[in-house]
C-alpha positions as CSV (number, residue, x, y, z in Angstrom):
1,M,-75.7,99.0,83.1
2,D,-72.5,97.6,81.6
3,A,-70.5,99.1,84.5
4,I,-72.8,97.3,87.0
5,T,-72.4,94.0,85.2
6,N,-68.7,94.4,85.0
7,A,-68.5,95.3,88.7
8,V,-70.3,92.2,89.7
9,T,-68.5,89.8,87.3
10,D,-65.1,91.3,88.2
11,S,-65.6,91.3,92.0
12,C,-66.9,87.8,92.6
13,E,-65.4,84.4,92.3
14,P,-66.6,82.1,90.7
15,M,-67.8,84.5,88.1
16,I,-71.4,85.7,88.5
17,V,-73.3,86.8,85.4
18,P,-76.3,88.8,86.5
19,D,-79.4,89.6,84.5
20,L,-80.0,93.4,84.4
21,F,-83.1,95.1,83.1
22,I,-84.9,98.4,83.6
23,Q,-88.4,98.5,85.2
24,E,-90.6,101.5,85.6
25,V,-92.0,101.9,89.1
26,E,-94.2,105.0,89.9
27,G,-92.8,106.9,87.0
28,K,-89.2,106.2,87.9
29,S,-86.7,103.9,86.1
30,L,-85.1,101.3,88.3
31,I,-82.3,99.0,87.3
32,I,-83.1,95.5,88.5
33,L,-80.2,93.2,89.0
34,D,-81.2,89.5,89.1
35,V,-78.7,86.9,90.2
36,A,-79.9,83.3,89.8
37,P,-78.8,80.8,92.5
38,G,-75.6,79.1,91.4
39,M,-74.2,75.7,91.8
40,Q,-70.5,76.6,92.4
41,R,-70.9,77.7,96.0
42,P,-69.6,79.5,97.9
43,Y,-69.3,82.7,95.9
44,Y,-67.1,85.3,97.5
45,L,-65.6,88.7,97.0
46,K,-62.2,88.3,95.3
47,K,-60.5,91.1,97.2
48,K,-61.4,89.5,100.6
49,G,-60.7,85.9,99.5
50,L,-62.5,82.8,100.3
51,E,-62.0,82.9,104.1
52,E,-63.4,86.4,104.6
53,G,-65.3,87.2,101.5
54,V,-68.3,84.9,101.8
55,Y,-71.6,86.5,103.0
56,I,-75.0,85.0,103.8
57,R,-78.4,86.5,104.0
58,T,-80.2,86.0,107.3
59,A,-83.7,87.4,107.3
60,G,-83.2,91.0,106.0
61,T,-79.5,91.2,106.9
62,T,-76.3,90.3,105.2
63,R,-73.6,88.9,107.4
64,P,-70.1,87.3,106.9
65,A,-70.3,83.5,106.9
66,D,-68.7,82.0,109.9
67,R,-66.3,79.0,109.7
68,V,-69.0,76.4,110.1
69,M,-71.3,78.0,107.4
70,L,-68.3,78.3,105.1
71,Q,-67.6,74.6,105.5
72,E,-71.2,73.7,104.8
73,L,-71.2,75.9,101.7
74,L,-68.0,74.3,100.5
75,L,-69.6,70.8,100.9
76,E,-72.8,71.9,99.1
77,G,-70.6,73.2,96.2
78,K,-69.3,69.7,95.8
79,N,-72.8,68.2,96.2
80,K,-71.9,66.6,99.5
81,F,-73.4,67.1,102.9
82,F,-72.1,66.9,106.4
83,D,-73.8,63.7,107.3
84,Q,-72.3,61.9,104.3
85,Q,-68.7,62.6,105.3
86,P,-66.5,59.8,106.5
87,I,-65.2,59.8,110.0
88,F,-61.6,58.7,110.1
89,N,-60.1,57.0,113.2
90,L,-63.6,56.0,114.4
91,K,-63.5,52.7,116.2
92,V,-66.7,50.6,115.9
93,T,-67.0,47.7,118.3
94,A,-69.1,44.5,118.2
95,S,-71.3,46.0,121.0
96,D,-71.8,49.1,118.9
97,I,-73.1,47.0,116.0
98,E,-75.3,44.9,118.3
99,A,-76.8,48.0,119.8
100,L,-77.5,49.4,116.4
101,C,-79.1,46.2,115.2
102,H,-81.2,46.0,118.4
103,S,-82.4,49.5,117.9
104,M,-83.3,48.8,114.3
105,R,-85.2,45.6,115.3
106,E,-87.2,47.5,118.0
107,T,-88.0,50.3,115.6
108,A,-89.2,47.8,112.9
109,K,-91.4,46.0,115.5
110,K,-93.0,49.3,116.5
111,K,-93.6,50.3,112.9
112,C,-95.2,46.9,112.2
113,S,-97.4,47.0,115.2
114,I,-99.0,50.3,114.1
115,G,-99.2,49.2,110.5
116,F,-98.3,50.9,107.3
117,P,-100.8,52.4,104.9
118,T,-101.3,50.2,101.9
119,P,-100.9,51.7,98.4
120,R,-104.1,52.4,96.5
121,S,-104.6,50.5,93.3
């Protein structure tokens, strides 16, 4: 069990510390390795590096993370998300602002016409 723990902690970056225990199933001893979700995403295989060593689970399969997924995991690791990122060199015109305000007014009018539920006391 120490060898398994060492293999996991030595192979992954940032370091993963798994929880190992033995469970009896149908008269056989199984070593169960439990890895809690971490906050330092993405985790990757040291020998492959960050670009090629990140894998994701999709249904019942394990696949290398593509470039887009890697970027998403890097942002999540920093507690940031794609839609929160600044867009540099974006030009916003007065007509863009007016169109946004018009859209917001129209949405507010629609919401007011259907009414909102009142909070219960």
